[in-house]
RODO-2510 file (C-alpha; in nm, 4 decimals, decimal comma):
residues 413
     n   res          X          Y          Z
     1     m    11,3660     0,5802    10,4044
     2     p    11,1460     0,6716    10,1020
     3     r    11,2032     1,0250     9,9741
     4     k    10,8366     1,1216    10,0252
     5     t    10,8454     1,0086    10,3870
     6     f    11,1654     1,2033    10,4531
     7     t    11,0194     1,5182    10,2924
     8     l    10,7027     1,4814    10,4987
     9     l    10,9004     1,4529    10,8239
    10     v    11,1028     1,7642    10,7388
    11     l    10,7821     1,9601    10,6734
    12     i    10,6338     1,8424    11,0028
    13     f    10,9434     1,9554    11,1974
    14     i    10,9369     2,2925    11,0200
    15     l    10,5670     2,3408    11,1050
    16     i    10,6227     2,2474    11,4704
    17     g    10,9225     2,4809    11,4988
    18     t    10,7308     2,7661    11,3361
    19     a    10,4374     2,7153    11,5709
    20     m    10,6646     2,7198    11,8766
    21     v    10,8449     3,0372    11,7671
    22     g    10,5152     3,2000    11,6772
    23     g    10,3676     3,1123    12,0141
    24     y    10,6732     3,2464    12,1923
    25     l    10,6604     3,5789    12,0062
    26     y    10,2854     3,6056    12,0532
    27     f    10,3272     3,5491    12,4266
    28     f    10,5834     3,8245    12,4594
    29     t    10,3932     4,0531    12,2237
    30     g    10,0710     4,0169    12,4182
    31     v    10,2130     4,0393    12,7670
    32     f    10,5390     4,2283    12,7798
    33     g    10,5268     4,4869    12,5032
    34     e    10,7863     4,5961    12,2523
    35     r    11,0617     4,6980    12,4901
    36     e    11,0758     4,3603    12,6578
    37     r    11,0637     4,1813    12,3233
    38     n    11,3814     4,3656    12,2330
    39     e    11,5356     4,2203    12,5499
    40     a    11,4073     3,8684    12,4794
    41     t    11,7369     3,7369    12,3535
    42     k    11,8916     3,8091    12,6951
    43     i    11,6186     3,6468    12,9005
    44     l    11,7602     3,2971    12,9219
    45     d    12,0964     3,4308    13,0354
    46     d    11,9447     3,6258    13,3242
    47     f    11,6843     3,3799    13,4472
    48     l    11,7898     3,0556    13,6034
    49     p    11,5730     2,8473    13,8368
    50     f    11,7652     2,5732    14,0062
    51     g    11,7350     2,2022    14,0357
    52     q    11,4265     1,9898    14,0119
    53     q    11,5116     1,7325    14,2784
    54     p    11,4422     1,7585    14,6497
    55     l    11,7476     1,7799    14,8722
    56     e    11,8510     1,4630    15,0448
    57     t    12,0181     1,6130    15,3503
    58     g    12,0442     1,9430    15,5302
    59     r    12,3600     2,0853    15,6828
    60     s    12,4260     2,2360    16,0202
    61     p    12,6491     2,5472    16,0521
    62     g    12,9360     2,3212    16,1549
    63     g    12,9053     2,1236    15,8320
    64     q    12,7719     1,8012    15,9857
    65     p    12,4740     1,6282    15,8197
    66     s    12,1480     1,7041    15,9957
    67     e    11,8015     1,5577    15,9528
    68     p    11,6846     1,4947    15,5958
    69     a    11,5402     1,7977    15,4255
    70     e    11,1699     1,8042    15,3521
    71     s    11,0556     1,7122    15,0046
    72     p    10,9030     2,0382    14,8685
    73     l    11,0967     2,1687    14,5701
    74     f    11,3139     2,4426    14,7160
    75     s    11,4137     2,5336    14,3593
    76     s    11,0827     2,7152    14,3135
    77     k    11,1849     2,9566    14,5908
    78     l    11,5332     3,0522    14,4694
    79     l    11,5964     3,2471    14,1489
    80     k    11,9040     3,3958    13,9956
    81     l    11,7583     3,7197    13,8678
    82     v    12,0661     3,8851    13,7167
    83     q    12,3865     3,7193    13,6011
    84     n    12,5796     4,0407    13,5337
    85     p    12,7366     4,2183    13,8344
    86     v    12,5027     4,4662    14,0019
    87     a    12,6101     4,7826    14,1859
    88     g    12,2961     4,7991    14,3975
    89     f    11,9234     4,7248    14,4015
    90     t    11,5985     4,8049    14,5754
    91     p    11,2633     4,6255    14,5936
    92     t    10,9783     4,8593    14,5107
    93     t    10,6107     4,8476    14,4198
    94     l    10,4532     4,9530    14,0908
    95     g    10,0774     4,9224    14,1062
    96     s    10,0081     4,5809    14,2553
    97     s    10,3388     4,4326    14,1387
    98     t    10,6597     4,3805    14,3333
    99     v    10,9493     4,5080    14,1248
   100     v    11,3220     4,4930    14,1915
   101     r    11,5155     4,7838    14,0440
   102     y    11,8903     4,7439    13,9993
   103     m    12,1948     4,9080    13,8406
   104     e    12,4548     4,7272    13,6345
   105     k    12,8151     4,7782    13,7432
   106     e    12,9570     4,7712    13,3933
   107     t    12,7270     5,0267    13,2279
   108     g    12,5452     5,2122    13,5070
   109     h    12,2162     5,1318    13,3311
   110     i    11,9113     5,0784    13,5536
   111     f    11,6680     4,7917    13,4964
   112     d    11,3392     4,6722    13,6456
   113     i    11,2290     4,3136    13,6998
   114     d    10,8617     4,2452    13,7696
   115     m    10,8636     3,9537    14,0131
   116     s    10,5429     3,8158    13,8624
   117     i    10,7372     3,7738    13,5345
   118     p    11,0989     3,7408    13,6535
   119     a    11,2212     3,6123    13,3176
   120     a    11,1766     3,9594    13,1661
   121     k    11,3664     4,2771    13,2482
   122     s    11,3027     4,6341    13,1335
   123     r    11,5761     4,8883    13,0828
   124     i    11,4765     5,2096    13,2582
   125     t    11,7743     5,4370    13,1874
   126     n    12,0223     5,4697    12,9025
   127     t    12,2864     5,6935    13,0627
   128     t    12,6136     5,5009    13,0472
   129     i    12,8390     5,5401    13,3535
   130     p    13,1070     5,2695    13,3580
   131     r    13,2830     5,1297    13,6672
   132     v    13,0000     5,1907    13,9145
   133     y    13,0795     5,0041    14,2355
   134     q    12,7923     5,1206    14,4572
   135     s    12,4415     5,2524    14,4019
   136     l    12,1872     5,3469    14,6685
   137     f    11,8235     5,3832    14,5644
   138     g    11,5834     5,6093    14,7513
   139     q    11,2254     5,7360    14,7417
   140     n    11,0738     5,4084    14,6246
   141     g    11,3389     5,3721    14,3576
   142     q    11,2805     5,7148    14,2054
   143     s    11,6255     5,8497    14,2922
   144     v    11,9744     5,7049    14,3076
   145     i    12,3155     5,7893    14,4505
   146     l    12,5927     5,6156    14,2620
   147     r    12,9652     5,5970    14,3274
   148     y    13,2095     5,5167    14,0520
   149     l    13,5748     5,5513    13,9513
   150     n    13,6509     5,8278    13,7025
   151     d    13,9275     5,8182    13,4402
   152     d    14,1819     5,9134    13,7066
   153     s    14,0615     5,6279    13,9323
   154     l    13,9197     5,8783    14,1804
   155     v    13,5811     5,8187    14,3430
   156     e    13,2932     6,0317    14,2140
   157     t    12,9593     6,0479    14,3962
   158     y    12,6580     6,1469    14,1868
   159     y    12,2923     6,2011    14,2780
   160     a    12,0158     6,1735    14,0169
   161     k    11,6412     6,1507    13,9960
   162     i    11,5026     5,8815    13,7704
   163     p    11,2385     6,0401    13,5458
   164     l    10,9319     5,8518    13,4316
   165     a    10,9164     5,7417    13,0693
   166     s    10,6943     5,9781    12,8693
   167     s    10,7205     5,8489    12,5133
   168     t    10,7368     5,5297    12,3130
   169     e    11,1060     5,5944    12,2589
   170     d    11,1591     5,6218    12,6369
   171     f    10,9790     5,2945    12,6956
   172     r    11,1854     5,1246    12,4265
   173     n    11,5326     5,2578    12,5062
   174     g    11,5170     5,4054    12,8579
   175     v    11,5459     5,7621    12,9828
   176     e    11,8459     5,9823    13,0530
   177     i    11,9268     6,0556    13,4167
   178     k    12,0462     6,4011    13,5225
   179     g    12,1617     6,5227    13,8584
   180     s    12,4520     6,6731    14,0466
   181     f    12,7872     6,5696    14,1906
   182     l    12,8456     6,5490    14,5638
   183     s    13,1809     6,6098    14,7323
   184     k    13,4817     6,4237    14,5887
   185     s    13,6248     6,3573    14,9348
   186     i    13,3447     6,1392    15,0783
   187     n    13,4934     5,8404    15,2621
   188     d    13,1656     5,6857    15,3788
   189     l    12,8022     5,7424    15,2814
   190     s    12,4783     5,5889    15,4070
   191     l    12,1150     5,6473    15,3117
   192     s    11,8287     5,6646    15,5616
   193     p    11,5582     5,3937    15,5357
   194     s    11,3080     5,6400    15,3878
   195     g    11,5641     5,7629    15,1366
   196     t    11,5143     6,1259    15,2374
   197     k    11,8486     6,1868    15,4151
   198     i    12,2119     6,0876    15,3796
   199     f    12,4986     6,0833    15,6253
   200     t    12,8473     6,1431    15,4861
   201     l    13,1920     6,1247    15,6440
   202     i    13,4727     6,3382    15,5031
   203     k    13,8336     6,3554    15,6142
   204     f    13,9320     6,7115    15,6997
   205     g    14,2937     6,7333    15,8043
   206     k    14,3355     6,4718    16,0769
   207     s    13,9655     6,4626    16,1640
   208     a    13,6462     6,3042    16,0318
   209     i    13,3534     6,5400    15,9726
   210     g    13,0007     6,3939    15,9666
   211     t    12,7188     6,5714    15,7855
   212     v    12,3471     6,5052    15,7419
   213     s    12,1858     6,6410    15,4251
   214     s    11,9249     6,5780    15,1604
   215     p    12,0333     6,3098    14,9094
   216     d    12,1285     6,5802    14,6571
   217     g    12,3676     6,7374    14,9091
   218     t    12,1497     7,0358    15,0016
   219     k    12,0279     7,1287    15,3518
   220     k    12,3584     7,0269    15,5097
   221     s    12,4056     7,0110    15,8824
   222     q    12,7326     6,9066    16,0491
   223     i    12,6572     6,6818    16,3466
   224     f    12,9830     6,4936    16,4013
   225     d    13,3535     6,5688    16,4429
   226     s    13,6071     6,3073    16,5496
   227     p    13,9882     6,2793    16,5614
   228     f    13,9415     5,9143    16,4616
   229     t    13,8776     5,8801    16,0889
   230     e    13,8087     5,5092    16,0209
   231     w    13,4296     5,4796    16,0614
   232     l    13,1467     5,2867    15,8946
   233     s    12,7947     5,4289    15,9164
   234     s    12,4439     5,2845    15,8840
   235     w    12,0946     5,4003    15,9790
   236     a    11,8893     5,2018    16,2327
   237     n    11,5869     5,4190    16,1481
   238     d    11,5274     5,7677    16,0086
   239     k    11,6636     5,9288    16,3250
   240     i    11,9478     5,7186    16,4640
   241     i    12,2777     5,6487    16,2888
   242     m    12,5110     5,3727    16,4039
   243     l    12,8848     5,4335    16,3776
   244     v    13,1250     5,1396    16,4040
   245     t    13,5026     5,1551    16,3836
   246     k    13,6268     4,9699    16,0748
   247     p    13,6643     4,6060    16,1791
   248     s    13,9926     4,4180    16,1928
   249     y    14,1143     4,1151    16,3834
   250     a    14,4194     4,3233    16,4837
   251     a    14,2356     4,6105    16,6571
   252     p    13,9568     4,6519    16,9133
   253     g    13,6298     4,7851    16,7735
   254     y    13,3628     5,0145    16,9160
   255     i    12,9960     5,0885    16,8469
   256     y    12,8299     5,4273    16,8904
   257     t    12,4911     5,5787    16,8131
   258     l    12,4545     5,9268    16,6664
   259     d    12,1293     6,1247    16,6756
   260     s    12,0856     6,2777    16,3300
   261     a    11,8865     6,5711    16,4723
   262     s    12,0703     6,6639    16,7913
   263     g    12,4158     6,5189    16,7197
   264     n    12,4125     6,3294    17,0504
   265     f    12,6973     6,0749    17,0346
   266     q    12,6849     5,7745    17,2693
   267     k    12,9062     5,4696    17,3137
   268     i    12,7090     5,1436    17,3169
   269     y    12,9570     4,8552    17,3084
   270     g    13,3198     4,7816    17,2342
   271     g    13,6682     4,6743    17,3209
   272     t    13,6682     4,3458    17,1251
   273     k    13,8614     4,2759    16,8042
   274     g    13,7047     4,2245    16,4617
   275     l    13,3789     4,3836    16,5758
   276     t    13,0968     4,4089    16,3213
   277     a    12,7420     4,5014    16,4164
   278     i    12,3850     4,5809    16,3093
   279     l    12,1534     4,7899    16,5293
   280     s    11,7861     4,6904    16,5589
   281     p    11,5294     4,9384    16,4203
   282     d    11,3969     5,0073    16,7738
   283     e    11,7535     5,0743    16,8961
   284     k    11,7218     4,8203    17,1800
   285     k    11,9507     4,5402    17,0603
   286     i    12,2613     4,4886    16,8492
   287     l    12,3581     4,1855    16,6450
   288     i    12,7364     4,1555    16,6719
   289     s    13,0207     3,9311    16,5591
   290     e    13,3743     3,9354    16,6978
   291     s    13,7087     3,7781    16,6076
   292     g    13,8010     3,4544    16,7769
   293     d    13,9202     3,1064    16,6903
   294     g    13,7765     3,0409    16,3464
   295     l    13,4669     3,1988    16,2000
   296     p    13,3057     3,4472    16,4442
   297     q    12,9959     3,3569    16,6420
   298     i    12,7080     3,6007    16,6158
   299     k    12,5492     3,7248    16,9374
   300     i    12,2649     3,9498    17,0522
   301     y    12,3580     4,2378    17,2825
   302     d    12,0727     4,3877    17,4878
   303     i    12,1615     4,7548    17,5339
   304     s    11,9501     4,8229    17,8438
   305     s    12,0519     4,5122    18,0419
   306     g    12,4031     4,4690    17,9020
   307     r    12,3308     4,0997    17,8422
   308     l    12,5213     3,9270    17,5633
   309     s    12,3579     3,6095    17,4257
   310     a    12,5165     3,3613    17,1854
   311     l    12,2989     3,2229    16,9059
   312     g    12,4961     2,9111    16,8181
   313     l    12,5573     3,0292    16,4605
   314     r    12,8899     3,1227    16,3051
   315     t    12,8896     3,4021    16,0489
   316     i    12,9785     3,7703    16,0108
   317     a    12,7224     4,0336    16,1091
   318     d    12,7618     4,2052    15,7705
   319     k    12,5962     3,8968    15,6186
   320     c    12,2775     3,9661    15,8171
   321     n    11,9846     4,2082    15,8068
   322     w    11,7619     4,3130    16,0960
   323     v    11,4456     4,3386    15,8840
   324     t    11,2208     4,4203    16,1813
   325     s    11,2870     4,4502    16,5537
   326     a    11,1499     4,0961    16,5870
   327     k    11,3225     3,9253    16,2934
   328     i    11,6761     3,8860    16,1606
   329     y    11,7900     3,7101    15,8440
   330     c    12,1475     3,5824    15,8193
   331     a    12,3523     3,4064    15,5542
   332     v    12,5409     3,1371    15,7477
   333     p    12,8285     2,9304    15,6016
   334     d    12,7437     2,5614    15,5732
   335     e    13,0899     2,4669    15,6904
   336     n    13,3250     2,6212    15,9428
   337     p    13,6401     2,7208    15,7480
   338     e    13,9905     2,6470    15,8686
   339     s    14,0719     2,7802    16,2110
   340     s    14,2095     3,1339    16,2015
   341     t    14,2010     3,4414    16,4189
   342     r    14,2143     3,6700    16,1141
   343     y    13,8393     3,7097    16,0582
   344     p    13,6691     3,9179    15,9310
   345     d    13,9734     4,0493    15,7409
   346     l    14,0191     3,7287    15,5389
   347     w    13,6615     3,7519    15,4143
   348     y    13,6672     4,1257    15,3367
   349     q    13,9904     4,0806    15,1415
   350     g    13,8443     3,7936    14,9385
   351     v    14,1020     3,5451    15,0645
   352     v    13,8185     3,3166    15,1764
   353     s    13,4564     3,2903    15,0670
   354     f    13,1632     3,0865    15,1901
   355     k    12,8900     2,8472    15,0826
   356     d    12,5824     2,9733    15,2657
   357     s    12,2410     2,8736    15,3871
   358     l    11,9753     3,1261    15,4837
   359     w    11,8690     3,1398    15,8488
   360     e    11,6004     3,3284    16,0400
   361     i    11,6604     3,4478    16,3978
   362     d    11,4110     3,5550    16,6638
   363     p    11,6012     3,8080    16,8797
   364     e    11,3533     3,7724    17,1676
   365     t    11,3542     3,3947    17,2103
   366     l    11,7029     3,3529    17,0516
   367     s    11,5629     3,0703    16,8413
   368     t    11,7120     3,0024    16,4970
   369     y    11,5636     2,8348    16,1915
   370     q    11,7176     2,7354    15,8607
   371     i    11,4969     2,8670    15,5810
   372     l    11,6855     2,7440    15,2768
   373     p    12,0254     2,5837    15,2012
   374     i    12,0804     2,8258    14,9148
   375     s    12,4207     2,6986    14,7980
   376     q    12,2975     2,3397    14,7824
   377     v    11,9856     2,4421    14,5928
   378     a    12,1752     2,6616    14,3473
   379     r    12,4488     2,4012    14,3043
   380     e    12,7027     2,6808    14,3219
   381     d    12,8802     2,8691    14,5989
   382     l    12,6647     3,1549    14,7242
   383     d    12,8375     3,3978    14,9612
   384     a    12,5344     3,6139    15,0353
   385     i    12,5528     3,9836    15,1283
   386     n    12,3151     4,2830    15,1167
   387     l    12,0122     4,0856    15,2347
   388     f    11,6965     4,2919    15,1859
   389     q    11,3291     4,2040    15,2282
   390     n    11,0537     4,3789    15,0357
   391     k    10,7813     4,5596    15,2330
   392     s    10,5191     4,2874    15,1959
   393     g    10,7644     4,0282    15,3256
   394     e    10,7113     3,8051    15,0237
   395     y    11,0665     3,8150    14,8896
   396     l    11,4197     3,8304    15,0236
   397     f    11,6849     3,9566    14,7852
   398     f    12,0618     3,9238    14,8124
   399     v    12,3852     3,9634    14,6172
   400     n    12,6451     3,6897    14,5764
   401     k    12,9738     3,8458    14,6942
   402     k    13,1720     3,6183    14,4614
   403     d    13,0378     3,7690    14,1364
   404     s    12,7857     4,0415    14,2381
   405     s    12,4950     3,8521    14,0783
   406     l    12,1443     3,9270    14,2101
   407     w    11,9194     3,6586    14,3615
   408     s    11,5755     3,6295    14,5167
   409     i    11,4039     3,3905    14,7562
   410     k    11,0271     3,3660    14,7813
   411     l    10,9421     3,3418    15,1501
   412     e    10,6540     3,1555    15,3083
   413     r    10,4166     3,3928    15,4884
***
């Protein structure tokens, strides 16, 4: 090749490369601002849309091929938002934008992702708290309760408000969070849907003491006292708390409701092993799973009639979310694992994990519908937990139990 021609080609490649880099920087300069530009080098690691080919076949819960999947590109619906392990997240709204706020496990830093620009993330806080294993956001993401292991490997529970950025430095580097410690002896903690109340369980001698308070630990009121200490709590709504005995294939489980105002404690269902459950927001039905031969079947229990209805799906109730009284989302394994009576223990202990698809359930008609075969689309094993829909119903978020990465699905409305 003549020297002049070679030199000309090199100059052309340099000009094209410069133009591309310039356009990239201009795009981020004009749209995202300086803070996000500082994060730009991390964008490609945290943003990963999947696959560009339509799926050829669907899968039934039993793992048998079903009818061919439709041709729309499911990849446009599923996004891996955060690669690094997250301790917790919450969808929120800032202006007209849907934003997901999350906390990193490793650092305790809090970030925002605007779902209209999911490739960019903004660091909101700069307070480093390592080894966070759980964070619960309240008040539209403006407060957080985080639980972490201190230097002595003891659990600390800390409440903090998340201040708004007030300077250029805050916008660039994040703000410092300040708050107060809650009791060191909390065994279980749950946050009400509005984020205005918490319920905590503390072992006192040979008993479990249950207390309702503000998220910062003030305005305490003891409403529960039990000689049995192994409980898991969750809120059906801002008034009713559900208490379930910790599930195991080796012991019968029981479900109770607890009125957060009056302390009224009522048994709802129980006596079966490996019992896990989610109470509907209107307190009329419970989604349950129980130990049996192989992966548990999920069922709907009608509290008033006592009717128990099978749904024909095998999963664990903890992989579901009753988003409204008329709609349930569940992550359902694509294949039924080897036969065992030791569920859900095997799954909780990490001995087994699943490859899931996302299903929608109508608790009135008992109809089920596969929304998305998420593991097939992602081309990796997704064992989905912590399913959560934003208020507008546009997105469903979840965490992959295998690595605590954060994902989103854009739902059809």
